[in-house]
N, C-alpha and C positions, 0 to 999 in steps of 0.2 A: 504494500500500500504506500502511496506517495504521501507526502506531508499534507497536500491539499485535501486528499481523500480522507485522511485521518481527522483533519480539522472539520470538514463537512460532516463526517460521521459523529464526532463529538458534539457538534452544534445540534445535529438532529436528535441525539440522545438527550441533551439538555432540554431541548424543546419538548420532547415527549414527556420527560420527567416533570417539567413545569405544568404541562397540560394535565397530567395524571394527578398532580398535587391539587390543582384547581378543581378537578372533578371530585376528588376525595373530600375537599372542603365543602363543595356544594352538596354532595351526598350527605355528609354529616349534618349540615344545616337543615336539609330537608327532613332527615330523620328526627332531629330535635324539634323542628316545627310541627311535624306530624304528632309527636308525642305530646307536646304542649297543647296542641289543638284538641287532642283526645281528652286530656286532663280538663281543659276548659269546658268542653261540651259536657263531660260528666259532672263537673262542678255546677254548671248551669242547670242541669236536671235536678240536682239536689238542693238548689237555692230555695229558701222559703219564699212564699208568694209576696210577702211584704217588702222584699228587697229588690224592687224594680231597678233602682240605680245600679246596684251591683250586677244585676243581670245585663243591663245595657253596657256596662263597662266590659264585661266578659265578652259580649257579642262584638263590641268594637275591636277587642284584642283578637278574637277569632277572625274577623274580617281582615285585620292587618296581617295576621299570619297567613291567611289564604292568599293575599296579594303577594306576600313575600315568597311563598312557595311557587306561585305562578311566575314571578319574575326570576326566580332562581332557575327554573326549568326552561325558560324562554331566553334565547340569545339572538340578537340581531344578526350575528354572523351566520346563523342557520338559514337565513333568508337569502344570502348571497348566491348560493348555487342555483336555487330555483329561479331567482330573478334573472340571472345571466342566461339560464337555459331558455326562459321565456323571451328574453330580448333576442337571443341568437335564432331560435326557431321561428319566433314571430316575425322577425326581420326577413328571414329566409323565405317564409311563406308569402310575405308582402312582395318581395322581389319576384318570386315565381308567379304570383298573381298578376303583377304588372306585365311581366314578360308574356304570359298567356293572353292577356287582354290585347297586347300589341300584335301578337301573332294572329289572333282570331279576327 
């Protein structure tokens, strides 16, 4: 292996390790949020009827955790590939359509 190949390989390994660590962190956060959500839902079920304010606070926290879970699982980068596929094939279809219209 040449020095350039080794450097590229080491950079690729470092990139994969970083991505894996980020994935582990997101996974742990999701697990913690799911556990906390379950606890809050259970707590809300056992709250006395006179404690409406406490129930509202718990519901707000559940909503916040739901939002956090959704934002942890969704990444804008996941839209790049479908976007460029649509641009590529949509543009190709448009060009073929114009060509067919000029031929016919």
